[in-house]
C-alpha positions, 0 to 999 in steps of 0.5 A: 500500500502507498497511501492510507485514508482514515476517517473518524466519523461523527454526526454529519462530518468526519475527521480525515487523515492521509498517510503515505507509505513512510507512515507519515501524515500528509494531510489532516482535515475535516469533511462534511457529509454533503455533495460538495465535500464528497466531490472534493474527496473524490478528486483527492482520491483520483489524484492519489490514484493517478500518483501511485498507480493504485487506489489508496487504502480506505479505513473507517470505524462503523458508527451506525447511521452516522457512517452510512453516508460516507460508506454509500459514497464509497460504494457509489464511486466503486472504491473498496474500503475497510469498515472496522467495528468499534470493538476491533478498532478499540483493540487494534488502536489500543496503546499505553497512553492514548488521548481520545479526540476525533483527530487522534482516533483518525491518526491511530486508525491510519497507523494501525492499518500498516500493522494490521491485516484487514480484509476489504469489507464485503459489499452486499447487493441492495436486496440484502439491505432492503431485507435488513431494513424491512426486518428491523421495521418489522421488529419495531412494529412488534415492539410497539404492538407488545407495549400497546398490549400491556397498556390495553391489558391494564385498562381491560382489568378495570373495564371488562377483564372477562374478555381476555378469558373468552378470546385469544388475546392475539386474535383479530376477533379479540381486537374487534370486540375490544373496539366494539364492547370495551365495557360490559354495559355496552354489551348488555344494551344490545340484543343477541342478534345485534351483537352477532351481526356486528361481530360478523360485519366487523371481522375481516375474516370469514366468520360464519353466522353460527360462529358469530352467534356463539361468540355473542352468547358467550359475550352476553354471559360474561357481561352479565356476571362482570363487575367493572371498576369503571363506568362505560363513560370513563375516558379509559374505555375510549382509550382502550378502543384506540389501543385495540385499533392501533394494534390491529393496524400494526398487525396488518402492517406486519403482514404486509411487510412479510408479504413484501419480503417474501415477494422480494425473496422469490427465486432466491436460493436462501429462501428456497433452502430455509423454507425447505426445513421442517418448521420454518415458514415464510415469516421465519425464513425472510427474517433470517435472511434479513438479519444474516444478510449475504451468507456468502461473505462468511468463509465458513460456518464458524464465522457465521456462529461468531456473527450470531454470537453462539461461539464458545467463550472459554476462560482458564487461568492457572487452576481457575476454570470457568464454565464454557458459555456462548459469547453473546457478542453477535447479533442478538436479534438473529440469535433470538429468531434462531432460538425460537425457531428451534422451539417451533421445530421441537413442537412439530417433532411428531409431524415432521422428520427433522434430523436437527430435533433428533440431535436435540433428543439425543443430547437430552437423553444421553447419560449426562443429559443437557439442559434444554437451553444448552441443547437448543443452542447446540441445535442452532449451531447444527442448523447454521452448519447445515444451512451454510452448506446447503445455501453455498452449494445451492441444495434444498434440505432433504431429511434422508441425505441430512441423516446420512451425513450426520 
């Protein structure tokens, strides 16, 4: 390498330093994340490339959304770059005496590039970026929905607690009934026929008249025996209606996102491989793709394990040995999806043939049976290993072949 450009990124701007092959600083300055500054930066890079006969090495520390404009500029202009995680940057630039400033960080990053072998950052295609954005949006809606459910539950305990025992709390019918009848007195003001017709008219799914009447009768019985702690005129009844409406809208939006992700993924080998596993539906498959991204950027399944955060952390010093545990430094959202995916597979063990769950049963029944969570994480490890092989070789899951290989 002949020149190194290092950036310390902050909100809306970056501190930039340029080092030559003698490890001497030739330039130190600040650039703003706007068109004018990026145009000047492009001219500077072109000038260095012409002088050296090769593009300079570019390195910067990942700073979440703040480093995205800089990264997008390099991608658009076609410049290879090295994006370093904050943990890596901290370890690689550590010294006995260090002054923490934006300028010093940029200098340390440039100096460390001469003594550290860094691989060029893998640039994923736009599909994976869109999938990641959609799955994160889905997570935000899920979190918002959970908070609203908690608030709605608190008010229903005052207005009409029996509703939560009559209907499944996550169903569309339950949310419709909360909007229609948040208080038992409102139920008692209506006849069985009126309740039946209102339930059928306000439920988007095809609810039969017979089913609607059964639900209406159950609702009437519950209302007759209910003893609410607030009156039907209380403002909280309107509040709980609003919560139910917002949750219903969020639920619909989540379904739209999954459909959009599934549509984007049609024809993708990752989607075909993941949905070929027993117990993995479209929702889990597209969310896994969104969080994993382009799996081909990993050289082996062990790197994928580290990204997930299930690689083993071992500690031994002298005669002190700590129990092995998973690192948990990786993607916690992905780790959560994978863990619950295994739980779904376990529940479906009697309906499907799945060698991963056979492995779970083996771990649980061996002479020193593993605890449930330990066995589940071991199954996550096995799944990642199999999925990595299948996706990189364009092969869908086959139970017989997987059992033979195991």
